[in-house]
C-alpha positions as CSV (number, residue, x, y, z in Angstrom):
1,M,39.0,-177.6,48.0
2,T,39.7,-178.9,44.1
3,E,36.7,-178.2,42.0
4,T,37.0,-179.7,38.8
5,I,35.2,-177.8,35.7
6,E,34.8,-178.8,32.3
7,F,35.7,-176.2,29.8
8,Q,33.2,-174.9,27.3
9,A,33.0,-177.5,24.1
10,E,33.9,-174.6,21.7
11,A,37.1,-174.0,24.1
12,R,37.4,-177.6,24.4
13,Q,37.7,-178.0,20.4
14,L,40.0,-175.2,20.2
15,L,42.5,-176.7,22.8
16,Q,43.0,-179.5,21.1
17,L,43.4,-178.2,17.6
18,M,46.3,-176.4,19.4
19,I,47.7,-179.4,21.2
20,H,47.8,-180.6,17.3
21,S,48.5,-177.6,16.0
22,I,50.5,-177.8,12.1
23,Y,51.7,-174.3,13.1
24,S,55.7,-174.6,12.8
25,D,56.6,-172.0,14.9
26,K,56.2,-172.9,18.2
27,D,58.2,-170.3,19.8
28,V,55.4,-167.8,19.6
29,F,53.5,-169.1,22.5
30,L,56.0,-166.8,24.5
31,R,55.1,-163.5,22.8
32,E,51.7,-164.7,23.5
33,L,52.0,-165.1,27.3
34,I,54.4,-162.4,27.6
35,S,52.0,-160.2,25.7
36,N,48.9,-161.0,28.3
37,A,52.0,-160.1,31.0
38,S,52.0,-156.9,29.7
39,D,48.4,-156.2,29.0
40,A,47.9,-157.2,33.0
41,L,50.9,-154.2,33.9
42,D,48.7,-151.5,31.7
43,K,45.3,-152.4,33.2
44,L,46.9,-152.1,36.9
45,R,48.7,-148.9,36.6
46,M,45.4,-147.4,35.0
47,E,43.5,-149.0,37.7
48,S,45.0,-147.2,40.4
49,Y,44.9,-144.1,38.6
50,R,41.0,-144.6,38.7
51,D,40.8,-145.7,42.0
52,K,43.1,-144.2,44.7
53,D,41.5,-146.8,47.2
54,L,43.1,-149.7,45.7
55,G,46.1,-149.6,47.8
56,V,48.6,-151.6,45.0
57,D,52.4,-150.5,44.8
58,T,53.3,-150.2,41.1
59,S,57.1,-148.5,41.7
60,D,58.5,-152.2,40.1
61,L,55.8,-153.7,37.8
62,H,58.0,-156.1,35.6
63,I,57.5,-159.6,34.1
64,E,59.6,-162.3,35.3
65,L,60.4,-165.3,33.0
66,R,62.4,-168.9,35.5
67,T,63.9,-171.3,33.1
68,D,63.6,-174.7,35.4
69,A,65.6,-177.4,33.2
70,A,65.5,-180.6,36.3
71,N,62.3,-179.9,36.1
72,R,61.6,-178.9,32.4
73,S,59.0,-175.5,32.7
74,L,58.9,-172.5,32.0
75,T,57.1,-170.2,34.3
76,I,56.0,-166.3,33.3
77,T,55.2,-164.1,36.1
78,D,53.5,-160.7,36.2
79,N,52.4,-158.2,39.1
80,G,49.6,-157.1,37.1
81,I,45.9,-156.9,37.9
82,G,45.0,-160.6,38.2
83,M,42.1,-162.2,38.3
84,S,39.4,-163.3,40.3
85,R,38.1,-166.9,40.3
86,D,35.0,-165.6,37.9
87,D,37.5,-164.1,35.0
88,V,39.8,-167.2,35.7
89,V,36.1,-168.9,34.4
90,S,35.1,-166.5,31.8
91,L,38.1,-166.1,30.4
92,I,40.2,-169.6,30.7
93,G,37.1,-171.6,30.2
94,T,34.5,-170.5,27.9
95,I,35.3,-168.2,24.3
96,A,32.6,-165.8,24.4
97,K,33.1,-164.7,21.0
98,S,31.0,-163.8,18.0
99,G,31.9,-166.1,15.1
100,T,33.5,-169.1,17.2
101,A,31.5,-171.8,15.7
102,E,32.7,-170.5,12.4
103,T,36.4,-169.7,13.3
104,L,36.5,-173.5,14.4
105,A,35.0,-174.9,11.3
106,K,37.5,-173.0,9.2
107,L,40.7,-173.9,11.7
108,R,39.9,-177.2,11.2
109,E,39.3,-177.5,7.5
110,A,42.9,-175.9,7.4
111,Q,44.3,-177.8,9.6
112,A,43.3,-181.1,7.8
113,G,44.6,-179.8,4.1
114,G,47.8,-179.2,5.9
115,S,47.6,-175.6,5.2
116,E,50.1,-174.2,7.6
117,E,49.4,-170.2,6.5
118,V,45.7,-170.3,6.8
119,A,46.0,-172.1,9.9
120,A,48.0,-169.3,11.4
121,E,45.7,-166.3,10.0
122,L,43.0,-168.1,11.8
123,I,44.7,-168.5,15.2
124,G,45.8,-164.8,15.0
125,Q,42.4,-164.0,14.1
126,F,41.0,-165.4,17.1
127,G,43.5,-164.0,19.1
128,I,44.1,-167.2,21.3
129,G,47.0,-165.7,23.9
130,F,46.7,-168.3,26.6
131,Y,45.7,-171.6,24.4
132,S,49.0,-171.3,22.7
133,S,51.0,-172.6,25.9
134,F,49.5,-176.1,24.8
135,M,51.0,-176.0,21.7
136,V,54.5,-176.9,24.1
137,A,52.9,-178.0,27.4
138,D,51.7,-181.6,28.7
139,K,50.3,-179.2,31.6
140,V,49.6,-175.2,32.2
141,E,49.7,-174.6,36.1
142,M,48.6,-170.8,36.4
143,T,48.3,-169.1,39.9
144,T,46.5,-165.4,40.1
145,R,44.9,-163.2,42.6
146,R,43.4,-160.1,41.5
147,A,44.3,-156.9,43.0
148,G,42.7,-155.0,45.9
149,T,41.3,-158.6,46.9
150,E,41.8,-161.6,49.5
151,G,43.0,-164.9,47.7
152,G,43.9,-166.1,45.2
153,V,43.0,-169.0,42.5
154,H,45.2,-172.0,41.1
155,W,43.9,-173.4,38.2
156,E,45.6,-176.5,36.5
157,S,44.9,-178.3,32.9
158,A,46.2,-180.6,30.7
159,G,44.5,-179.4,27.9
160,E,41.9,-181.7,28.0
161,G,38.1,-181.9,28.7
162,T,38.2,-180.9,32.1
163,Y,40.7,-178.3,34.3
164,E,40.8,-177.8,38.3
165,L,40.0,-174.7,40.3
166,S,41.4,-174.6,43.9
167,E,41.8,-171.7,46.5
168,A,45.4,-170.1,46.6
169,P,45.4,-168.4,50.0
170,E,49.0,-166.9,49.9
171,A,48.7,-166.2,46.4
172,P,50.5,-162.7,45.2
173,Q,48.9,-160.0,43.5
174,G,49.2,-160.8,39.7
175,T,49.5,-163.7,37.6
176,S,52.1,-167.0,37.6
177,I,52.1,-169.5,34.6
178,T,54.2,-172.5,34.7
179,V,54.0,-174.3,31.3
180,H,54.9,-178.2,31.8
181,L,56.8,-178.3,28.6
182,K,57.1,-181.3,26.3
183,A,59.9,-183.3,25.5
184,E,62.2,-181.3,22.9
185,D,61.7,-182.2,19.3
186,A,63.4,-180.8,17.0
187,E,61.0,-182.3,13.7
188,D,58.4,-180.7,15.3
189,S,60.0,-177.4,15.8
190,L,60.1,-177.6,19.7
191,H,63.2,-176.2,21.5
192,D,64.1,-176.7,24.5
193,Y,61.8,-173.8,26.1
194,A,64.3,-174.5,29.6
195,D,67.1,-172.9,28.4
196,P,67.7,-169.4,29.5
197,A,69.5,-168.8,26.0
198,V,66.3,-170.1,23.9
199,V,64.2,-168.0,25.9
200,T,66.5,-164.8,25.3
201,R,66.3,-165.2,22.2
202,I,62.5,-165.3,21.8
203,V,62.0,-163.0,24.0
204,K,64.7,-160.6,21.7
205,R,62.9,-161.3,18.4
206,Y,59.1,-160.9,19.5
207,S,59.0,-158.8,22.8
208,D,62.3,-156.8,23.1
209,F,60.0,-153.5,22.1
210,I,57.5,-154.3,25.4
211,T,57.8,-151.4,27.9
212,W,57.7,-153.4,31.1
213,P,61.3,-154.7,32.4
214,I,61.6,-158.6,31.1
215,L,63.9,-160.2,33.8
216,L,64.9,-164.0,33.2
217,N,65.9,-165.8,36.2
218,P,65.9,-162.5,38.6
219,G,68.2,-163.2,41.8
220,E,69.8,-166.0,40.9
221,G,73.4,-164.7,40.5
222,G,76.5,-165.6,38.0
223,E,77.7,-163.6,35.2
224,D,75.4,-165.5,32.7
225,E,73.8,-162.6,31.0
226,E,70.9,-165.0,30.9
227,S,70.7,-165.3,34.6
228,S,70.9,-161.6,35.7
229,D,68.3,-159.0,37.1
230,E,69.2,-156.1,34.0
231,P,65.7,-156.7,31.5
232,I,66.4,-158.8,28.6
233,N,64.0,-156.1,26.6
234,S,65.4,-153.1,25.0
235,R,62.0,-151.2,26.8
236,K,62.4,-148.7,23.5
237,A,58.8,-147.9,22.0
238,L,59.1,-148.4,18.7
239,W,57.2,-145.1,17.6
240,A,59.4,-142.7,19.8
241,R,63.0,-144.5,18.1
242,P,64.3,-142.8,15.0
243,R,62.8,-144.1,12.0
244,S,66.5,-145.5,10.9
245,E,67.1,-147.3,14.0
246,V,63.8,-149.6,13.5
247,T,63.9,-152.5,11.3
248,D,60.4,-153.7,9.5
249,E,60.2,-156.9,11.6
250,E,60.3,-155.1,14.4
251,Y,57.3,-153.4,12.9
252,A,55.8,-156.1,11.9
253,E,56.3,-158.1,15.7
254,F,55.2,-154.8,17.2
255,Y,52.1,-155.1,14.8
256,R,51.6,-158.8,16.0
257,H,51.6,-157.2,19.6
258,V,48.9,-155.1,19.1
259,S,46.6,-156.6,16.7
260,H,46.8,-160.4,17.6
261,D,47.3,-161.1,14.6
262,W,49.8,-163.8,12.9
263,Q,50.7,-162.1,9.4
264,E,52.7,-159.0,8.8
265,P,51.0,-155.7,8.0
266,L,50.4,-154.5,4.7
267,E,51.8,-150.9,5.3
268,T,52.8,-148.9,7.9
269,M,52.8,-145.5,8.9
270,R,54.6,-143.5,10.8
271,F,53.6,-139.8,11.6
272,T,54.1,-136.7,14.2
273,G,52.0,-134.3,15.2
274,E,53.5,-130.7,16.1
275,G,52.2,-127.2,17.3
276,T,50.1,-126.1,20.2
277,F,49.7,-130.4,21.0
278,E,52.1,-132.9,20.5
279,Y,51.7,-136.7,19.6
280,Q,53.0,-139.6,17.9
281,A,51.6,-142.4,15.7
282,L,52.3,-145.5,14.6
283,L,49.6,-147.5,12.4
284,F,49.1,-150.3,10.6
285,L,47.0,-151.6,8.0
286,P,46.2,-155.4,7.8
287,S,47.1,-157.6,4.9
288,H,43.9,-159.5,5.6
289,A,40.1,-158.2,6.6
290,P,40.2,-158.9,10.9
291,M,38.1,-162.1,11.4
292,D,35.3,-159.7,13.1
293,L,35.3,-156.7,11.0
294,Y,31.7,-156.9,10.3
295,Y,30.5,-158.3,13.4
296,R,28.5,-155.6,16.1
297,D,30.2,-155.8,18.7
298,A,33.5,-156.3,17.7
299,R,36.8,-154.2,18.9
300,R,37.8,-151.5,17.5
301,G,40.2,-148.3,17.9
302,V,44.2,-147.8,18.5
303,Q,46.1,-148.0,21.7
304,L,46.5,-145.1,23.4
305,Y,49.4,-143.7,25.5
306,V,50.4,-140.5,27.6
307,K,54.0,-139.7,27.9
308,R,54.2,-143.6,26.8
309,V,52.3,-144.3,29.7
310,F,49.5,-146.8,28.4
311,V,46.1,-145.3,29.5
312,M,43.7,-147.9,26.6
313,E,43.3,-150.5,25.2
314,D,40.7,-149.7,22.4
315,C,40.4,-146.1,22.0
316,E,37.5,-145.9,19.8
317,A,37.7,-142.0,20.2
318,L,40.7,-141.6,18.0
319,V,39.2,-144.0,15.0
320,P,35.8,-143.6,13.4
321,E,34.1,-146.7,12.9
322,Y,34.6,-147.1,9.0
323,L,38.3,-147.7,9.8
324,R,38.4,-150.1,12.7
325,F,40.8,-151.9,10.4
326,V,43.5,-149.6,11.6
327,K,45.8,-150.9,14.2
328,G,48.5,-149.6,16.1
329,V,49.3,-146.7,18.9
330,V,49.2,-143.2,19.7
331,D,51.4,-141.0,22.0
332,A,49.5,-138.2,23.5
333,Q,51.8,-135.5,25.3
334,D,49.4,-133.3,27.1
335,L,46.4,-135.7,27.8
336,S,45.7,-136.7,31.8
337,L,46.5,-140.0,32.4
338,N,42.8,-140.6,34.8
339,V,40.9,-140.4,31.7
340,S,37.6,-141.9,30.5
341,R,36.2,-142.8,27.2
342,E,33.3,-140.4,27.9
343,L,35.7,-137.6,28.0
344,L,37.6,-138.8,25.7
345,Q,34.9,-138.0,23.5
346,Q,34.9,-134.6,24.2
347,D,38.2,-133.8,24.2
348,R,39.6,-130.8,21.8
349,Q,43.1,-132.7,22.0
350,I,42.1,-136.2,20.7
351,Q,38.8,-134.7,17.7
352,L,41.9,-133.0,16.1
353,I,44.0,-135.8,16.6
354,R,41.5,-138.2,15.2
355,K,41.1,-135.5,12.0
356,R,45.2,-135.8,11.1
357,L,44.6,-139.4,11.6
358,V,41.9,-140.1,9.3
359,K,43.6,-137.7,7.3
360,R,46.6,-139.7,7.1
361,V,45.1,-142.9,6.8
362,L,43.2,-142.1,3.9
363,Q,46.4,-140.1,2.1
364,T,48.3,-143.2,2.6
365,I,44.9,-145.7,0.9
366,T,45.1,-143.5,-2.0
367,T,48.7,-143.2,-2.5
368,M,49.2,-147.1,-2.3
369,R,46.5,-147.8,-5.0
370,S,49.3,-145.5,-7.6
371,E,52.6,-146.5,-6.2
372,S,51.8,-150.3,-4.7
373,P,48.8,-151.3,-6.7
374,E,49.6,-155.1,-5.6
375,K,49.0,-153.9,-2.1
376,Y,46.0,-151.5,-2.7
377,G,44.2,-155.0,-4.7
378,T,44.9,-156.6,-1.5
379,F,43.7,-153.9,0.8
380,W,40.7,-153.2,-1.2
381,T,39.5,-156.7,-1.3
382,E,39.9,-157.5,2.0
383,C,38.8,-154.3,3.4
384,G,37.2,-152.0,0.8
385,R,33.4,-152.3,2.1
386,A,34.3,-151.4,5.4
387,L,36.1,-148.0,3.9
388,K,33.1,-147.1,1.9
389,E,30.7,-147.2,5.3
390,G,32.9,-143.7,5.8
391,L,30.6,-142.6,3.1
392,L,27.4,-142.6,5.1
393,T,29.1,-141.4,8.5
394,D,31.9,-138.8,7.6
395,A,30.6,-136.1,5.0
396,E,33.8,-134.0,6.2
397,N,35.6,-136.6,4.4
398,A,33.5,-138.1,2.1
399,Q,35.6,-136.8,-1.4
400,A,38.9,-138.1,0.9
401,V,37.1,-141.8,0.6
402,L,35.8,-141.4,-2.7
403,E,39.7,-140.7,-4.2
404,A,40.6,-143.8,-1.7
405,S,37.6,-146.1,-3.3
406,S,37.9,-148.3,-6.5
407,F,34.8,-149.1,-8.1
408,A,33.7,-152.0,-10.9
409,S,32.3,-150.5,-14.2
410,T,31.6,-151.5,-17.7
411,H,34.8,-149.8,-18.8
412,D,36.5,-153.3,-17.8
413,P,35.5,-156.6,-16.8
414,E,37.9,-157.2,-14.2
415,V,40.1,-154.0,-13.6
416,L,38.2,-151.6,-11.4
417,T,38.1,-148.0,-11.8
418,T,38.7,-144.9,-9.8
419,L,35.9,-141.8,-9.8
420,A,39.0,-140.0,-11.7
421,E,39.8,-142.2,-14.1
422,Y,35.7,-142.5,-15.1
423,V,35.3,-138.7,-15.4
424,A,38.5,-138.4,-17.8
425,R,37.1,-141.0,-19.8
426,M,33.1,-139.6,-19.9
427,P,32.2,-138.1,-23.3
428,E,31.8,-135.0,-24.4
429,G,28.3,-133.2,-23.1
430,Q,28.0,-136.1,-20.2
431,E,27.4,-134.4,-16.9
432,S,27.1,-137.2,-14.5
433,I,28.4,-140.3,-13.5
434,Y,26.2,-143.3,-13.7
435,Y,26.3,-146.0,-11.5
436,V,23.3,-149.2,-11.2
437,T,23.5,-151.3,-7.9
438,G,22.5,-155.0,-7.5
439,E,23.7,-157.9,-5.8
440,S,26.1,-159.1,-8.1
441,R,27.9,-158.3,-11.0
442,A,26.7,-160.6,-13.5
443,S,23.1,-159.2,-12.5
444,V,23.6,-155.8,-13.0
445,E,25.6,-156.2,-16.2
446,N,22.8,-158.2,-17.8
447,S,20.4,-155.6,-16.3
448,P,17.8,-154.3,-19.2
449,H,18.6,-150.7,-18.0
450,I,22.4,-151.0,-19.0
451,E,21.0,-151.7,-22.8
452,A,21.4,-148.2,-24.0
453,F,24.2,-147.2,-22.0
454,R,26.2,-149.8,-23.4
455,A,25.2,-148.8,-27.0
456,K,25.9,-145.2,-26.3
457,G,29.5,-145.8,-25.3
458,Y,28.0,-144.7,-21.4
459,E,30.0,-146.0,-18.8
460,V,28.3,-147.1,-15.8
461,L,29.5,-148.1,-12.0
462,L,28.5,-151.4,-10.9
463,L,27.3,-151.2,-7.2
464,T,27.3,-154.5,-5.9
465,D,28.1,-154.2,-2.1
466,Q,24.7,-153.7,0.5
467,V,26.4,-150.5,1.5
468,D,26.5,-149.0,-2.2
469,E,22.8,-148.8,-2.2
470,V,22.7,-146.5,0.9
471,W,25.7,-144.2,0.1
472,V,24.9,-143.3,-3.5
473,G,21.7,-141.5,-1.9
474,A,24.1,-140.1,0.5
475,V,27.0,-138.7,-1.3
476,P,25.4,-136.4,-4.1
477,A,28.5,-135.8,-6.3
478,Y,32.4,-136.2,-6.9
479,G,34.2,-133.2,-6.6
480,T,33.5,-130.1,-5.7
481,G,32.4,-126.7,-7.0
482,D,32.2,-126.3,-10.9
483,D,33.8,-129.6,-11.0
484,A,31.2,-131.8,-9.1
485,K,30.0,-134.6,-11.6
486,P,26.6,-135.6,-9.5
487,F,26.1,-139.5,-9.1
488,A,22.7,-140.6,-11.7
489,S,21.1,-143.8,-11.1
490,I,20.4,-145.4,-14.4
491,S,17.2,-147.1,-13.1
492,Q,15.8,-144.2,-11.7
493,G,14.3,-141.4,-13.1
494,D,13.3,-140.7,-16.7
495,V,17.2,-140.8,-17.9
496,D,17.7,-138.5,-21.1
497,L,20.0,-140.0,-24.1
498,G,19.1,-137.3,-26.4
499,D,17.1,-139.6,-27.5
500,E,13.5,-137.9,-27.4
501,A,12.5,-137.4,-32.0
502,E,13.4,-141.4,-31.8
503,K,10.1,-142.3,-29.5
504,P,7.7,-143.1,-32.2
505,E,4.3,-141.8,-31.8
506,G,0.8,-143.3,-31.8
507,F,1.4,-145.4,-28.1
508,D,-0.4,-142.7,-26.2
509,D,-3.5,-145.3,-25.7
510,L,-1.8,-148.1,-25.2
511,L,0.5,-146.0,-22.7
512,S,-3.1,-144.8,-20.5
513,W,-4.6,-148.4,-21.0
514,M,-1.8,-150.3,-19.9
515,T,-1.0,-147.3,-16.5
516,T,-4.7,-148.2,-15.5
517,T,-5.0,-151.8,-15.9
518,L,-1.3,-152.3,-13.9
519,A,-2.7,-149.4,-11.5
520,D,-2.0,-151.8,-8.1
521,D,1.9,-152.3,-9.5
522,V,2.9,-149.2,-11.4
523,S,2.8,-145.6,-11.0
524,E,3.0,-145.4,-14.7
525,V,3.7,-146.6,-17.6
526,R,6.2,-144.8,-20.4
527,L,8.2,-145.4,-23.7
528,S,12.0,-145.9,-22.6
529,T,15.0,-144.8,-24.2
530,R,17.1,-147.1,-21.8
531,L,16.4,-150.3,-23.6
532,T,18.0,-151.7,-27.1
533,T,16.5,-155.4,-26.8
534,S,14.7,-155.7,-23.6
535,P,10.5,-155.6,-23.9
536,A,10.3,-153.7,-20.8
537,C,11.7,-152.4,-17.3
538,L,10.8,-150.7,-13.9
539,V,12.5,-147.4,-13.3
540,G,12.0,-146.0,-9.9
541,E,11.5,-142.1,-8.8
542,V,14.4,-139.7,-8.7
543,G,16.1,-140.5,-5.0
544,A,13.3,-143.7,-4.5
545,I,14.6,-146.6,-2.0
546,P,16.3,-149.0,-4.3
547,P,14.4,-152.1,-4.5
548,Q,17.3,-154.0,-3.2
549,L,17.6,-151.8,-0.3
550,E,13.9,-151.6,0.4
551,Q,13.7,-155.5,0.6
552,M,16.5,-155.5,3.2
553,M,14.7,-153.0,5.1
554,R,11.5,-154.7,5.5
555,S,13.5,-158.4,5.9
556,M,14.9,-156.6,9.1
557,G,11.4,-155.2,10.1
558,Q,11.0,-151.8,8.7
559,E,7.2,-151.1,7.6
560,L,7.6,-148.9,4.4
561,P,5.3,-147.4,2.3
562,V,4.6,-149.0,-0.5
563,Q,6.6,-147.5,-3.5
564,K,5.2,-147.8,-6.4
565,R,7.6,-147.8,-10.0
566,A,7.3,-146.9,-13.6
567,L,7.1,-149.6,-16.0
568,E,9.2,-148.5,-19.7
569,L,8.1,-150.0,-23.3
570,N,11.0,-150.5,-25.5
571,P,8.8,-149.4,-28.6
572,K,10.9,-151.2,-31.0
573,H,10.4,-154.7,-29.4
574,P,8.1,-156.9,-31.4
575,L,6.3,-157.9,-27.8
576,V,5.7,-154.3,-27.5
577,Q,4.5,-153.6,-31.2
578,N,2.4,-157.0,-31.0
579,L,0.6,-155.8,-27.8
580,K,0.1,-152.5,-29.3
581,A,-1.6,-153.7,-32.4
582,A,-3.8,-156.7,-30.2
583,H,-5.0,-153.8,-27.6
584,E,-6.1,-151.6,-31.2
585,A,-7.6,-154.6,-32.4
586,K,-9.4,-156.1,-29.5
587,P,-9.0,-153.6,-26.4
588,D,-11.4,-155.2,-24.3
589,D,-9.7,-158.8,-24.9
590,A,-9.1,-160.5,-21.5
591,G,-5.9,-162.2,-22.8
592,V,-4.5,-158.7,-24.2
593,A,-4.6,-157.7,-20.5
594,E,-3.0,-161.2,-19.4
595,T,-0.3,-160.2,-21.7
596,A,0.5,-156.6,-19.8
597,S,0.6,-158.2,-16.6
598,L,3.5,-160.9,-17.8
599,L,5.0,-157.5,-19.7
600,H,5.3,-156.1,-16.1
601,D,6.1,-159.7,-14.3
602,M,9.1,-160.3,-16.5
603,A,10.7,-156.5,-15.9
604,L,10.6,-157.7,-12.5
605,L,12.2,-160.8,-12.7
606,A,14.7,-159.3,-15.0
607,E,16.1,-157.0,-12.4
608,G,16.3,-159.7,-10.1
609,G,13.0,-159.0,-8.1
610,E,10.3,-161.3,-6.4
611,L,6.7,-161.5,-8.1
612,K,4.3,-161.6,-5.6
613,E,2.7,-164.2,-7.0
614,P,5.2,-166.9,-8.9
615,S,2.5,-169.4,-9.3
616,A,0.0,-167.7,-11.3
617,F,2.8,-166.3,-13.8
618,V,3.9,-169.7,-14.2
619,G,0.3,-170.7,-14.8
620,K,0.2,-167.7,-17.5
621,L,3.1,-168.4,-18.5
622,A,2.3,-172.1,-19.2
623,Q,-1.1,-171.6,-20.8
624,R,0.7,-169.0,-23.3
625,L,3.6,-171.3,-24.2
626,A,1.1,-174.0,-24.7
627,A,-1.1,-172.1,-27.4
628,T,1.8,-171.6,-29.4
629,L,2.8,-175.1,-30.1
């Protein structure tokens, strides 16, 4: 019995976008289907290690490509893990992935604007794989049976709103996909994919490194190399070949295979570990942030092989979460093939490999900044925020992360600075690295806290990422030993800028009275050395939770004790001087108390804070303005 099922709305939209794709290189559909077949073979071999009762033959795992010029079709077959009916419905008919709607919207916008590069990037980020076949097909058929089960399923669709499912009792183990090809169209870059020579060319270009044999029209005889029982791919693992024998294009294609990204990698890292345990690694930095870089359920990790045998797709144990943008392969020599994720977390060799991978990646990023500043700028823009998460989670490598990082500062309005450069510019007598946090560069540059530092020529780091609010409290200093420079917030504590002698006398009564009057909102009122033009600012205690972080935590439902901050006054400002005079003349006047309250609210607004009672503030301000006219 045949059952007609509707595609999920998002899957239907994606199919239509693929059918009408503006992406010119339609050859990549075959790369995607071969990549899926390779994954299915990897999964079957691993399942056979884990389940000795599976009862499958893994002695002749391979991928077959069959061309049919008469019927204009191309069939891709593997004898891998296969799929059940539920697998087909969930993997083909539904896209259960975070960010689907957002990605589809961006993809439609890119295609409407004729931006092939952006469209390709988004398609690659999404990892559409199977769907790419509809770029070249009028209809796609698939027959599949999951290893260890009875009977299979047949799937068929023209890429419209529905697909058909029926039973396939005689289906062999694995998956066979038949692409019924559109007419050849040179202007639309639709090649003759039923031509063995075209298929061979594509495999050589995109899939030569696949470790499984790819056979073209096997068993058909003839002397033509496009129809033989010999694999048409070299099957050489790139990480095991001499560096001089691998081209940049081959590295780029391998990166696309492991990352499902259609762009080229930004940086390629290849290295070998020797000694008590041996491994080979081939890692890549992306040229743009993965779409799911900041999704909670994002997949991360690198592929793990043991003696060139695939073991695991996303080995999280090898890569810490803050390096989740790193893709690639690690091939260890002495691990068991039948190893679980839980055991990997405790494996000593894996932990030592991980330490070396982290060290190498951070060194590469740091070196890239000095030797390839444009590449580094791209990396930092795309993935810098994720890298800084390591300052919270990897204390052992915190200093290396700081060395690899860049920061905005008051030194230059456009060029970022390193901490080493900051320290080199510190004037004599400055002991700390000053910083301020906030929502944007514009807001922190206009912060009252920064006035005196700018006036005296002290450089201040401008930290505007959410992670900055947290890591500055977790990393005490940059550097180690006697050379360590502590971080100091210019919005916390009673900063000493050497101006104690400049603080005028005669303000004690005003400060004491304001501390009492504003007791519900502030911890104390004191004179400031950090203000030059603003009348007042709010200052937290050293180590206190910054206001932006406090607000973010409360919005997430966390209950926090009320944190009062000190209100600092600029004794040279006319408003503060007039308030002092008014208090001395009329200490009990309600208008003076109202002015003190307005001064506090103004300081709160100046730093981007939220007032408790905005309407009350507006009312008071309106009355004061009216009285001056």
